[in-house]
N, C-alpha and C positions, 0 to 999 in steps of 0.2 A: 551403471546406467543401463536400463533395459533395452534400449534401441541399439546398443553397441554391436551386437552380433550381426544384425542386418546391415547396419551402416558399414561395418568392416567388410562384409561380403560385397556390398555394392562398390566400395572404394577399390577393393582388390580386383574387381571386374570392370573398372573404369566406367561406371555408370553415372550419368548426370542425374541428380535428384535434389529435391528441396525438402527441408524439414519445416513443418508447419506446427508451431506451438498454438494451443488453444485452451480455453477454460475446460476443466474436467467434464467429460461426457462419457456415457457408458453405452447407450443404445446407438446403433449405427446411424440412424437418422439424426440423432442429437449430435453425434460427432461431425456429420456433414455440415450441419447448421453452425456449430461452434467453430469449425475450421473454414467456413465460407467456401465449401466445395459442393458441387452439384451431386445429388444423390446417385445419379447414374455413373459418376466418376469415382465415388468412394466404394472401394471393394471391401466388403465385409467378409470375414472368415467365420464359417460355421463348422463346428466339429461334428462329424457324423461317424457312426459305426457301420462298417460294411462287413457282414458276416462276423461281427465281433471285433474287427480290427479298426483302429482309428484312421480317419482320413479327413482332409480339409475340403470343404466346399467353399468356393469363392464366387461371390455374385454381387451385383449392385446393392447398395445399402437399402433401397426401398423394396427389394424383392424377397421372396420366400423360397426356400429350398424345395426342389422336386426330388424327394427321396427315391421314388421309383425310377426316375431318369438316371440318377447317379448309380443306383444298384445295377441297372441294365448296362451302363457304360463300364462298370467295374466287373461285370460278370458275377455279381453277388446275388445271393438268394434273398438276403435280408438287409435292409438299410433302416437306420433309425438315427434320430438326433441324439448326440451324446450329452450327458449331464456334466456340469462343470467339475464335479468331484471325480469324474472318470478321466478327465484330461489335464487337470491342473498341474500334475507332476511332470507332464511332458514339456512344459515351458517354464523352467525354473528362472529364466532371465526375463520373464514377462509378467506384467500384472494380469491377474485372472481375467480372461475375456478380451485382452488387448493384443493377442498374438498376431504377428504379421502373416501374410499368406505364403510364406516361404517354407513349405513342407520339406523341401530338400535339405534345409538346415536342421530339421528335426526328425528326419527319416520317416516322413509321412507322405503318402500320395496326395496330389492336389488335383481337384476337379474344378475348372474355372468355366463360368458361364460364358458362352460365345459372345454375348452382348458386350462384355468388357473389351473385347478385341476391336470393337468399332470406335473406341476412344483412343485418341493419341496419348492422353495422359490418364493415369489412374493414381489414386491415393489410398492409403491403408493405414491401420493402426501400426505404430512402430514399437509396440511392446508396453506402452503406457496408455492411460486414459486421457492424456493431455498432449499427445504428440502424434502426428501423422507424417508419413513420407509420401511425397508426390514424385512420380517418375513416368517415363514413357512405357506404355504397355508392351511395346516391342522388346524392351529390355527385360521386363518381367517374364515374358514368354520365353525369351532366349535363356534366361538363368534358371527358371523353375521348371520349364517343360511340362506345364499342366496338361492334363487331358481336357480337351474342350468339347463342349456340347451345350445343349439347352438344358441347364440344370436349375432353372427357376420356374416356379409355378406360373403358368400362363392363365389358368382358369381362376375363378373366384375362390375355390377351396385352397387353403394354404397349409403346408406341412409344418414349417417352423419359421 
């Protein structure tokens, strides 16, 4: 079962969470709708390359990634959105594009948009296109230790 890795990690760390099953959905906004979760509460994971190395950008479902902001936070010269073919092998226990924002479980740095911290609860793909996990943001922050900042596009121009 794809969500097993995250679920085991949460159980081992005594985290309260809820599993939400929903009809299959692939785009973040569709997942939010299918799971009956507000778009600002659903944390989507976008894979980025920072000077050629993979990293996770985590932001609300409705937002776009600000690649310049992540590059600056990481001290990288170049940031770009990663293609699925470039990261599919990093998540052998997940359906393509449904990886949870737990980079620590996959040896990847995580950059979380600060707006997620304003939520008591967040939800995210649990390794499948029909399951999300909902938990307290404080627990996510404690377990993942993401670098936080404003990593979403605020202007009308969108990066990804």
